[in-house]
N, C-alpha and C positions, 0 to 999 in steps of 0.2 A: 415416610418419604415416598414420592411418586417414583414410577419406574424410570421416567426421564431424569429425575434427580439422581437416581441410582447410577444411571449410565454416565452422567456428567462426573459424578464422584469417582467412578471406576476409571474414567479417562484421566482425570487429574491425579489419581494415585500412580499413574505412570510417570509423573514428574512433569508438571506443566512447562517448566523451563529447562528440563533435562535435554541435552543435545548429545547425540551419538550419531556420527556420520558413518554409517555401515549399510551400504546398498544391499548387501546379501539378504538381510532380514526382510526388507520390503519386497525384494524380488521374489523371495520364497513365499511370502504371504500372497503376492499377486498370482503366483503359480498355482497355489492350492485353491485360490478363489476362482480359478479359470480365466485369468488375465482380463478382467473387466475393462482395463484401460485400453484394450485393443478393440473395443466395440464401437469406437467413434473417433474421429479426427480431433486434433487439438491445436490450440494456440497457447504457447508457453511463454511466460514473461519473467525476466530477471532484470537486475540493475540495482542501483543503490537507493534511488527514490522514484516515486511516481508509479510504482507497479500496480498498487491497488486501484488508484484513480483510473489508470489506463485500462486495467481489466474491466472495470465497471463500464467504461465507455465502449469497449469492444462488445461487451455483453449487450448493451443497449442498442448498438448499431445492428448487431446480428438479429436481435429480436424484432427490430423495425423492418428487417427484410424477411420475416416469417420463419426464422430459424429457431428451433428449440435448443436452449442453452443450459449447460451446467457451468457454474462458476465456483472456483475454489480460491479463496484469498485468506490471508492471515496477517496479523493477529485479529481477533474480534474485539469489539467494543463492549458489548453487553452479554451476548450469549454465543456459545459455540455454534449454534444454528446458523449464524451469519456467515461462517466459513464455507458452508456448502449451500449454494443457491441453485434453484431449479426455475428456469424461465424468469430470472430476476428476483425471486422471492426466496427468503431463507427456508431451508428444509423444515418441515413440520416436526414437532416433538415426536409424534407417532412414527413417522418415517425414520427419523434419526434412531430411535430406539430399535425399530425392526432391523435396520441396517447393522447396528452395533451387535445385536443378538446373533445375526447371521455370521459376523466375522469373529466374534468372541472366542468360540472354541477353536477355530483354526489359528487365531493369534496365539492361543495357549500352546498349541503344538510348536509353533515357530519359537516362542519364548523359551521352550524347553531345550531347543537345539543350541542355544547360544548362552554366553556368560551373562549378557545383559538383555533384559526384555525389550520388546518394541517400545518406542517412545510415544508420548502423547501425539506428537506430530505425525509419526508413522501411521498411527491408528486413524487419525482424522483424514489423512491422505487416502488410506485404503477405503475408508468409509465413503469419501467423496466419489472415488472412481467406481465403487460398487453401486452407489446411488445413482450415478449418472447412466450406468449400463442398465440399471433396473427401470429408469424413468420411462422410456429411454430418451436421451438427448441426441441432437444432431451433431453437436460439437461441445467440447470442454474448453473453457477459458481458465487457465491454471497459472496461479502466481507461485513462483519459487518461495520457499520458506526462508532459506538462507544460502547464498552462494548459487550453486547450480549443478555442477557435475556430480557432487555427492549428496545432493538434496533428495529426499524421498520422493518428491514429485517427479524426478527425472526418469522414472520408469515409463513415463508417458511417451517419450520419443516423438515429439510433436512435429508436425509438417511446417508450422509457421512459428518462428521464434522472434520475440520482441526484446530488444536490449535497451532499456531506459538508461539515462546517464549514470555513468559508473564513477564513484568517488571512494574516498577512504571511509570504511566502516567495517565493523566486525573483524578487525585486523587479527584478533586473537585466534580466529578460526580460518580466515581466508588468506592471510599473508599481510606483510607490512607495506607493500607497494601497490599502486593502482594496477601495474601490469600483472602482479600475482593474483589480485582480486578479479581482474578481467579474465584471466585464464580460467579461474574457478567457474565464473559465470558463463563463459563461452562453452562450457561443457554441456549446456542444454541443446547445442547445435548438433543435430544428427544428420545422417546421410540424406542428401537431396532436399534438405529443408530450405524454406525461404526465410531470410533473416531481415527483419526490420530494425534498424538501429538509429538511435538518437545521435546528435552531434556528440562526439567523444573526444577526449584528449588523445594525442598520438599514442601514448603508452597504453591507453585502454583499447584503442582501435586495432592495434597490431595483433593482439591475441585473437580478437573477433575475426579479423580477416584471414589469419593463418588457420584457425580452426574451420572457418567456412570453406577455405580452399581444400583442406584435408578431407572434409566431408562432402565435397561437391555441392555445396550450398550456394544459393543465389542471394546476393546481398543488395538491399535497397537502403540508401543512406539519407538521413535528414539533410537538407541543403542541396542534395543532388537529385534524387528521384521523388522526393516529397518534402513538404515543410509548411510552415505558416507563411502565408503571403501578406496578410494584413489582419490586424485586430484592433477593434475599438471598444471602449468601455460601454456598457449598457446597464440599465437598472437590473439588478440581480445577477449580473454576470458580464459576458462580453460577446461581441459579434465578430465571427471569424471568416476569412477567406483562406481556404486550404488548398494547397497543391497536393493532389493525390497521385497514385500510380497511374490512374485512368483519366486525369485531367483536373481542372480547377472546380472547386465547389465553393459557392459564395453564399452570403446571407445565413450563415449557420450561428444560431444562438446557443451558446454554452453557458448554463447556469452555474458556473464556477469561476472563481477569480484567479487572476495572475497569469504572467507569460508562461510559467511552467505548465499550467493546465492547458494552455493553447498548444504547447509542444506535445503534451500528452495526447491531445486530440488528433494532432497530425499523425502520430505513431499509431493510434487506434484506427484511424481511417485507412492508412496503408496496410495494416494487418488484415483488416476486414476485406479490403480490395484483393489482397493476395489470396485470402481463403476463398472468396467468391469468384475468383478468376478475372477480376478487372485488371486492366493494364493499358498499354498503348492503343489497343484496338477496341477497348470496352470500358465504359464508365458506369459507375453505379447510378441509380436513379436519385437525383439530387434531393428530391422531396423526402425520400426515405432516409437519406443521410441526415437531413435537417431534423426529421422526426426523432431519429435515434439520439442525436446529441441533445435535443431539447429535454429528453427524459432523464438525462444523467443526473445523478447526485453522488456526493462522496462524503459521507459522514466523517467528521473529525478533521476535515481539511478546510480550514478557514470557514468553519460552520458557525453561522450566527444562531445563537440559542436564546438571546435576550436582547431587548432594546431598552434604551434610556436607563443606564448607559448600555451601549452595545457591548455584548459579551461574545467573543469569538473563541472557538476551540480549534486548535491546530496541532497535529501530531509530529511536527518537525522534531527530530531527535539527533540530527547530525548537522555539521555546518553546511553541507550542500543543501539540505532541506530547509534549514533556517534562512539561508540566503534567498531562496525562492519565496519564503514566507514574508520576509522583510520587504523584498521588492514589491510583492503584491499589496502589502499594507500601505507602502508609501504611494503606490500608483492608484489603488482602488478606494482606499478608505480615508487617507489623509487626516488622521486623527491629530487634533491639536494637543491632546493630553491622553497618553496611553499608559496604563499600568499592566504589567506583565505578572502572571502567576506562573512560576516555573518549578517543576519537579522532574528529575532526570534519573536515569539508571546510572549506577556507579561506574560502568565500563565505558561510558561515552566521552567524547571530547567536549567536556563541559565548558572550558574556557573558550574554545572555538565558537560554541553556540552563543555564549553570553556576549562575546566581542561583537558579534553580528547584531544582536538584539539591543545593545546599549544605545546606539544612536537614535532609535525610534521609541524607546520606553523611557518615560520620565521617572518612573518608580518600578521597583521589582519586589514582589513578595515571594520568598522562597519557602518551599514546603517539601513534603515527600509523598510519594504515591504508594499504592498498595502492593507493589511488586517487592518480593524479598531481595531483589537486586537494586532497589531504590537507594540513591545516595543519601546518607544521613543529612538531616536538615542543617546542622551546624557546619558540616563540611562544605555543603553547598553555599551556605551563608558566607563562608570565608572566601570562596572563589568569586562570588557575586560582589563582595565588598572590595576586593582588589580591582574589579573592573568598573563597578558603578560608583564606588565611594560609599562610606558608612551611611551618610544621610539619605541615600536613595534606596537602601535595602531594609526591608521588613521581614522578620522571621515569623512564621506560623507553623505550629506543630502538625496541624491537620489540614486536609483539603477544605472542609467546610469553613474553618477559620480563616484560611488563606483567601477563599473567594469573598467572604464577608469583609475582610480587611481591604482587599483590592477594590471592591465597589466603593467602600467608604473613602479610600484614597482618591479614586477617580472623581467622586462627587465633590470632594473638598475643594477642587480647583475649578469648579464650574460656574460659580457665582449664580447658581440657579439655572444655568443654561447647559443641558445635557447633550446637545448636538456637538459632534466632533470629539466626544469623550468616549473612551473604550477600555475594555479589559480583554487581554489576550491570555488564554490559558494554554500552556505549551510545554515542550521538553520531552515528551514521550507519549506513545499511543496509550500506555497505561494511565498516564496523567489525564488525558482526554477522556478515557473510559470512566475514570473515577469522577471527574467533574460532570460528565454527561449524566451519570446516574443521579447526581444531586440537582442538576439544573433542568432536566427534562421531566421532573416530577410534576 
């Protein structure tokens, strides 16, 4: 086993999905590391959907302006290295190993102080912050893991906070109402911060505004200070006109699909403007903004991995995310025959997901993914049958079988003509990761 594989195994032994919300441990670890998260400013993102895509856009825009970036996002699709990026590239195996070895003995000291050891996510967060300080980076772009106030990333106390749309998800940890969830997420707003927030429901906006007032933070709202002015479809994406904090930016090509990605782009632009000091009296250079957006990619977000028939991967895992995916499918792809492959985690609103998917998918193939939290295939089949009807549901025990079955079903209705025919693989980031490993070979 290579040293890199040893480190990956050691991290996973901390419990890949184990969640313990105890800020004392990560704070203690940061202290003994010398507070690497204080070595650079940060943009911190939370919300229910869109965090990773928006973080990638912010990263690309900053790099177009000559800024050295560190980006921390989760979960990963193929390798833990994706979580920690330096100047847009995943951290190298060698650097990841060196960073882990530096932190490992100090983490052991912290583990000994508490009843439960640091989690996988605690460790990768600490590794990201240490790697960014070591690089060094000019700024860290950090996505919350879950929630905000009690999330390990929140030791960063960022100067710019981004609040993507907030909906119901992770209710077992964050609360049963949107207001409770918004309070948890608003915990990333610290003293004097600038808050960039998407359009929110009234019950989500109230905690954001109250927390901002308490912290003396400045708030910029989509639809007031910034937003999408115009969007048109284009080959491989869309062309946008965006209202930023510093003025209007036009002729922006974004190589991603859907109105939700345009909204993410508006938030990313406003966040970068806030960090770089743009506003009413200063505008960013439009050509650099265009260059940054043109570089953006977002793996696993309506990602096309095959043609004839078209196979798309999308990590929508809650109704809010699925609504955005379905809207983009109807607008951008207009399939005349779409087969969906779905595998979900057992704690999700599966009926809510499938209700949204049913109008656009002619058939559904249900399976399960590699997560220990994956819903059993027969349980998922029952939910799908209630919504789609028995004749439209096919059961496949494994992901390879599900993909093969979906392609066969898609081609069945083509009469030899594959244009307008597609397969969508969705339901979870884990589902996308599993399919990606098979289809990217």
